[in-house]
DRENDO-1510 file (C-alpha; in Angstrom, 1 decimal, always signed):
<recs>
REC; n; res; u; v; w
REC; 1; MET; -110.3; -35.7; -251.5 .
REC; 2; LYS; -112.2; -38.9; -250.6 .
REC; 3; SER; -114.1; -39.2; -247.3 .
REC; 4; LEU; -113.4; -41.7; -244.5 .
REC; 5; VAL; -115.5; -44.9; -244.7 .
REC; 6; ASN; -116.6; -47.7; -242.3 .
REC; 7; ILE; -116.2; -45.3; -239.3 .
REC; 8; GLU; -119.5; -46.4; -237.9 .
REC; 9; THR; -118.2; -49.9; -237.3 .
REC; 10; LEU; -115.7; -48.7; -234.7 .
REC; 11; PRO; -116.3; -48.1; -231.0 .
REC; 12; GLU; -117.6; -44.6; -230.3 .
REC; 13; ALA; -114.6; -43.7; -228.1 .
REC; 14; ALA; -112.1; -44.9; -230.7 .
REC; 15; ARG; -114.1; -43.1; -233.5 .
REC; 16; LYS; -113.9; -39.8; -231.7 .
REC; 17; ARG; -110.1; -40.0; -231.7 .
REC; 18; ILE; -109.7; -41.4; -235.2 .
REC; 19; VAL; -111.8; -39.2; -237.3 .
REC; 20; PRO; -110.2; -35.8; -236.7 .
REC; 21; PHE; -106.7; -37.3; -236.6 .
REC; 22; CYS; -107.1; -39.1; -240.0 .
REC; 23; GLU; -108.8; -36.1; -241.6 .
REC; 24; GLN; -105.9; -33.9; -240.6 .
REC; 25; MET; -103.5; -36.6; -241.9 .
REC; 26; LEU; -105.3; -36.5; -245.2 .
REC; 27; GLN; -105.0; -32.7; -245.4 .
REC; 28; LEU; -101.3; -33.0; -244.6 .
REC; 29; HIS; -100.4; -35.6; -247.1 .
REC; 30; GLY; -103.2; -35.5; -249.7 .
REC; 31; GLU; -103.0; -37.9; -252.6 .
REC; 32; THR; -99.8; -39.4; -251.3 .
REC; 33; ILE; -102.0; -41.5; -248.9 .
REC; 34; GLU; -103.4; -44.6; -250.6 .
REC; 35; SER; -105.0; -46.3; -247.7 .
REC; 36; MET; -105.7; -45.9; -243.9 .
REC; 37; VAL; -106.4; -49.0; -241.8 .
REC; 38; VAL; -107.4; -49.3; -238.1 .
REC; 39; TYR; -106.2; -52.5; -236.6 .
REC; 40; GLY; -106.0; -54.1; -233.2 .
REC; 41; SER; -108.3; -53.5; -230.3 .
REC; 42; ALA; -109.7; -50.3; -231.7 .
REC; 43; THR; -111.7; -52.3; -234.2 .
REC; 44; GLY; -114.0; -53.3; -231.4 .
REC; 45; LEU; -114.0; -56.4; -229.3 .
REC; 46; ASN; -111.1; -55.8; -226.8 .
REC; 47; PHE; -111.1; -51.9; -226.8 .
REC; 48; VAL; -111.0; -50.4; -223.4 .
REC; 49; PRO; -111.6; -46.6; -223.8 .
REC; 50; LYS; -109.4; -45.3; -221.1 .
REC; 51; ARG; -106.6; -47.8; -221.6 .
REC; 52; SER; -106.4; -49.0; -225.2 .
REC; 53; ASP; -104.3; -47.3; -227.9 .
REC; 54; VAL; -105.6; -46.8; -231.4 .
REC; 55; ASN; -103.4; -48.4; -234.0 .
REC; 56; LEU; -103.2; -47.2; -237.6 .
REC; 57; LEU; -101.6; -48.4; -240.7 .
REC; 58; ILE; -101.1; -45.7; -243.3 .
REC; 59; VAL; -100.1; -46.8; -246.8 .
REC; 60; VAL; -98.4; -44.1; -248.9 .
REC; 61; SER; -97.2; -44.0; -252.5 .
REC; 62; GLU; -93.7; -42.7; -251.4 .
REC; 63; LEU; -92.1; -42.8; -248.0 .
REC; 64; GLY; -89.1; -40.7; -247.1 .
REC; 65; TYR; -87.8; -38.6; -244.3 .
REC; 66; GLU; -90.0; -35.6; -245.3 .
REC; 67; THR; -93.2; -37.6; -244.9 .
REC; 68; LEU; -92.2; -38.5; -241.4 .
REC; 69; ARG; -91.0; -35.0; -240.5 .
REC; 70; GLN; -94.2; -33.3; -241.7 .
REC; 71; SER; -96.2; -35.7; -239.5 .
REC; 72; LEU; -94.4; -35.0; -236.3 .
REC; 73; ARG; -96.7; -32.4; -234.7 .
REC; 74; LEU; -99.9; -34.2; -235.6 .
REC; 75; VAL; -98.5; -37.5; -234.4 .
REC; 76; ASP; -97.4; -35.9; -231.1 .
REC; 77; ARG; -101.0; -34.6; -230.6 .
REC; 78; GLY; -102.4; -38.0; -231.4 .
REC; 79; ILE; -100.1; -39.8; -228.9 .
REC; 80; LYS; -101.5; -37.5; -226.1 .
REC; 81; LYS; -105.0; -38.8; -227.1 .
REC; 82; LYS; -103.8; -42.5; -227.1 .
REC; 83; ILE; -103.4; -42.8; -230.8 .
REC; 84; ALA; -100.1; -44.7; -231.3 .
REC; 85; ALA; -97.6; -43.4; -233.8 .
REC; 86; PRO; -99.0; -44.7; -237.1 .
REC; 87; LEU; -97.2; -47.4; -239.1 .
REC; 88; PHE; -96.3; -45.7; -242.3 .
REC; 89; LEU; -95.6; -48.2; -245.2 .
REC; 90; THR; -95.6; -48.5; -248.9 .
REC; 91; ARG; -97.2; -51.5; -250.7 .
REC; 92; GLN; -93.7; -52.6; -251.5 .
REC; 93; ASN; -92.7; -52.4; -247.9 .
REC; 94; ILE; -95.7; -54.7; -247.0 .
REC; 95; GLU; -94.8; -57.3; -249.7 .
REC; 96; ARG; -91.2; -57.4; -248.7 .
REC; 97; SER; -91.9; -57.6; -244.9 .
REC; 98; LEU; -94.3; -60.6; -244.9 .
REC; 99; ASP; -91.5; -63.1; -244.4 .
REC; 100; VAL; -89.9; -61.1; -241.6 .
REC; 101; PHE; -93.0; -60.1; -239.6 .
REC; 102; PRO; -95.6; -62.8; -240.3 .
REC; 103; ILE; -97.3; -62.6; -236.8 .
REC; 104; GLU; -97.7; -58.8; -237.1 .
REC; 105; PHE; -99.2; -58.9; -240.6 .
REC; 106; LEU; -101.4; -61.9; -239.7 .
REC; 107; GLU; -102.8; -60.0; -236.7 .
REC; 108; MET; -103.5; -57.0; -238.9 .
REC; 109; LYS; -105.0; -59.1; -241.7 .
REC; 110; GLU; -107.4; -60.8; -239.3 .
REC; 111; ASN; -108.5; -57.8; -237.3 .
REC; 112; HIS; -108.7; -54.6; -239.3 .
REC; 113; VAL; -111.1; -52.0; -240.7 .
REC; 114; VAL; -110.2; -50.0; -243.8 .
REC; 115; ILE; -111.3; -46.4; -243.3 .
REC; 116; TYR; -109.8; -44.9; -246.4 .
REC; 117; GLY; -108.8; -46.2; -249.9 .
REC; 118; GLU; -108.5; -49.9; -250.8 .
REC; 119; ASP; -107.6; -52.8; -248.5 .
REC; 120; PRO; -103.7; -53.2; -248.6 .
REC; 121; LEU; -103.9; -56.4; -246.7 .
REC; 122; GLU; -106.3; -58.2; -249.0 .
REC; 123; GLY; -104.8; -61.3; -250.5 .
REC; 124; ILE; -101.5; -61.3; -248.6 .
REC; 125; GLU; -100.2; -64.8; -247.9 .
REC; 126; ILE; -98.3; -65.9; -244.8 .
REC; 127; ASP; -95.8; -68.7; -245.1 .
REC; 128; PRO; -96.6; -71.2; -242.2 .
REC; 129; GLU; -92.9; -72.1; -241.6 .
REC; 130; ARG; -92.0; -68.4; -241.4 .
REC; 131; LEU; -94.9; -68.0; -238.9 .
REC; 132; ARG; -93.7; -70.9; -236.9 .
REC; 133; LEU; -90.2; -69.6; -236.8 .
REC; 134; GLU; -91.3; -66.2; -235.5 .
REC; 135; CYS; -93.5; -67.8; -232.9 .
REC; 136; GLU; -90.5; -69.7; -231.6 .
REC; 137; GLU; -88.4; -66.6; -231.7 .
REC; 138; GLN; -90.9; -64.6; -229.8 .
REC; 139; LEU; -91.4; -67.3; -227.1 .
REC; 140; ARG; -87.7; -67.9; -226.6 .
REC; 141; GLY; -87.0; -64.1; -226.5 .
REC; 142; LYS; -89.7; -63.4; -224.0 .
REC; 143; LEU; -88.5; -66.4; -221.8 .
REC; 144; VAL; -84.9; -65.1; -221.8 .
REC; 145; ARG; -86.0; -61.6; -221.0 .
REC; 146; LEU; -88.3; -62.7; -218.2 .
REC; 147; ARG; -85.5; -64.6; -216.5 .
REC; 148; GLN; -83.2; -61.6; -216.8 .
REC; 149; ALA; -85.8; -59.1; -215.7 .
REC; 150; TYR; -86.7; -61.2; -212.7 .
REC; 151; LEU; -83.1; -60.8; -211.5 .
REC; 152; GLU; -83.6; -57.1; -211.8 .
REC; 153; VAL; -86.9; -56.7; -210.0 .
REC; 154; GLY; -87.5; -60.0; -208.2 .
REC; 155; LEU; -87.2; -58.6; -204.7 .
REC; 156; GLY; -90.4; -56.7; -205.1 .
REC; 157; ARG; -93.8; -58.3; -205.6 .
REC; 158; LYS; -95.2; -55.4; -207.7 .
REC; 159; GLY; -92.2; -55.7; -210.0 .
REC; 160; ILE; -92.9; -59.4; -210.7 .
REC; 161; GLU; -96.6; -58.7; -211.3 .
REC; 162; MET; -95.8; -55.9; -213.8 .
REC; 163; LEU; -93.4; -58.3; -215.6 .
REC; 164; LEU; -96.2; -60.9; -216.0 .
REC; 165; LYS; -98.7; -58.4; -217.3 .
REC; 166; GLU; -96.4; -56.9; -219.9 .
REC; 167; SER; -95.2; -60.3; -221.0 .
REC; 168; LEU; -98.8; -61.6; -221.5 .
REC; 169; SER; -99.9; -58.6; -223.5 .
REC; 170; ALA; -96.9; -59.0; -225.8 .
REC; 171; LEU; -97.5; -62.7; -226.2 .
REC; 172; ILE; -101.2; -62.8; -227.0 .
REC; 173; PRO; -100.5; -62.3; -230.8 .
REC; 174; THR; -98.0; -65.1; -230.7 .
REC; 175; PHE; -100.5; -67.4; -229.0 .
REC; 176; ARG; -103.1; -66.5; -231.7 .
REC; 177; ALA; -100.5; -67.3; -234.4 .
REC; 178; MET; -99.8; -70.7; -232.8 .
REC; 179; LEU; -103.5; -71.5; -233.0 .
REC; 180; ARG; -103.5; -70.6; -236.7 .
REC; 181; LEU; -100.7; -73.0; -237.2 .
REC; 182; LYS; -102.9; -75.7; -235.7 .
REC; 183; GLY; -105.6; -74.8; -238.3 .
REC; 184; LEU; -107.9; -72.9; -236.0 .
REC; 185; GLY; -109.6; -69.7; -237.2 .
REC; 186; PRO; -108.9; -66.3; -235.7 .
REC; 187; ILE; -110.0; -66.1; -232.0 .
REC; 188; ARG; -110.3; -62.5; -230.8 .
REC; 189; GLU; -111.3; -63.0; -227.1 .
REC; 190; LYS; -108.1; -63.3; -225.0 .
REC; 191; GLU; -109.5; -65.8; -222.5 .
REC; 192; LYS; -110.7; -68.0; -225.4 .
REC; 193; VAL; -107.2; -67.7; -227.0 .
REC; 194; ILE; -105.6; -69.0; -223.8 .
REC; 195; ASP; -108.2; -71.8; -223.3 .
REC; 196; ALA; -107.6; -73.0; -226.9 .
REC; 197; LEU; -103.8; -72.7; -226.5 .
REC; 198; ALA; -103.8; -74.9; -223.4 .
REC; 199; SER; -106.0; -77.5; -225.1 .
REC; 200; GLN; -104.1; -77.6; -228.4 .
REC; 201; PHE; -100.6; -77.6; -226.9 .
REC; 202; ASN; -101.3; -79.6; -223.8 .
REC; 203; VAL; -100.1; -77.0; -221.3 .
REC; 204; ASP; -101.6; -75.6; -218.1 .
REC; 205; GLY; -103.1; -72.3; -219.1 .
REC; 206; GLN; -104.1; -71.3; -215.6 .
REC; 207; ALA; -101.0; -69.1; -215.1 .
REC; 208; PHE; -101.8; -67.1; -218.3 .
REC; 209; LEU; -105.5; -66.8; -217.3 .
REC; 210; GLU; -104.6; -65.5; -213.8 .
REC; 211; VAL; -102.4; -62.8; -215.3 .
REC; 212; LEU; -105.2; -61.9; -217.8 .
REC; 213; HIS; -107.8; -61.6; -215.0 .
REC; 214; ASP; -105.3; -59.4; -213.0 .
REC; 215; GLN; -105.0; -57.1; -216.1 .
REC; 216; GLN; -108.7; -56.8; -216.6 .
REC; 217; ALA; -109.9; -56.4; -212.9 .
REC; 218; ASP; -106.7; -55.6; -211.1 .
REC; 219; GLU; -107.1; -58.7; -209.0 .
REC; 220; LYS; -104.2; -60.2; -207.0 .
REC; 221; ILE; -102.6; -62.8; -209.1 .
REC; 222; GLY; -104.3; -66.1; -208.0 .
REC; 223; LYS; -103.9; -65.0; -204.4 .
REC; 224; GLN; -100.6; -66.8; -204.5 .
REC; 225; ASP; -97.1; -65.8; -203.6 .
REC; 226; ALA; -95.8; -63.9; -206.6 .
REC; 227; GLU; -92.6; -65.8; -206.9 .
REC; 228; THR; -94.3; -69.2; -206.9 .
REC; 229; PHE; -96.7; -68.0; -209.5 .
REC; 230; PHE; -93.9; -66.6; -211.6 .
REC; 231; GLY; -92.3; -70.0; -211.6 .
REC; 232; LYS; -95.4; -71.6; -212.9 .
REC; 233; TYR; -95.7; -69.0; -215.7 .
REC; 234; LEU; -92.1; -69.6; -216.7 .
REC; 235; GLU; -92.7; -73.4; -216.8 .
REC; 236; ALA; -95.8; -73.0; -219.0 .
REC; 237; LEU; -93.9; -70.7; -221.4 .
REC; 238; ASP; -91.0; -73.1; -221.6 .
REC; 239; GLN; -93.4; -75.9; -222.5 .
REC; 240; LEU; -94.9; -73.8; -225.3 .
REC; 241; THR; -91.5; -73.1; -226.7 .
REC; 242; VAL; -90.7; -76.8; -226.9 .
REC; 243; ALA; -94.1; -77.4; -228.5 .
REC; 244; VAL; -93.8; -74.8; -231.3 .
REC; 245; ASP; -90.2; -76.0; -232.0 .
REC; 246; ARG; -91.6; -79.5; -232.7 .
REC; 247; LEU; -94.8; -78.3; -234.3 .
REC; 248; PHE; -94.3; -79.7; -237.8 .
REC; 249; GLU; -92.4; -82.8; -236.8 .
REC; 250; GLY; -94.0; -86.1; -237.7 .
REC; 251; GLY; -96.3; -84.5; -240.3 .
REC; 252; GLU; -98.1; -82.2; -237.9 .
</recs>
């Protein structure tokens, strides 16, 4: 059985979780596993040891119910150590999913470390129009859900703040994808992503920055009334939705 590679490039706290988990996964599935890839914050820059999950892509030669069933106990132990349930795929699954999940695969392609086998993401191509469509879908979906959720929790300030934090975390990959559509290279630092987004799409990014700072340091959001701030956040999100809808109009 081959050994894990490139482990030394990962943050120590992530490495301590990943190595035993992946070694046990290899013992469990053996030659069925073609590749194992760490992606997301556990690759380094945005990893927060006590808060961040470790995300893994495991490429297998065949994927059926039995593969998942055999993994249950190991995955359960991993979840307790903040290793998210791995994404099991075959190479064919990847090829056939690029047009459906372009943001997700672009995120993985631009921020991953191969720790076993060959790189399953090397050479994959993302269709810009498919990417634009998913960006618009994500923005519109989050906007609709935020309005609905506000009606559910809007009487409590803490409820509104939690909505904003969860929304921003989910939208950062979409923001990065929108910047790629503008021709900008991958930007990993979240604050720089927001700054570039505001500049490229001519929106006020302050609302997004305030939520980010609240996430990172548990600050009170802009020391403003939560409802007023929530309104500004919705307005900025609505402007982005219109912008991405018109992105390729007029030869952009």
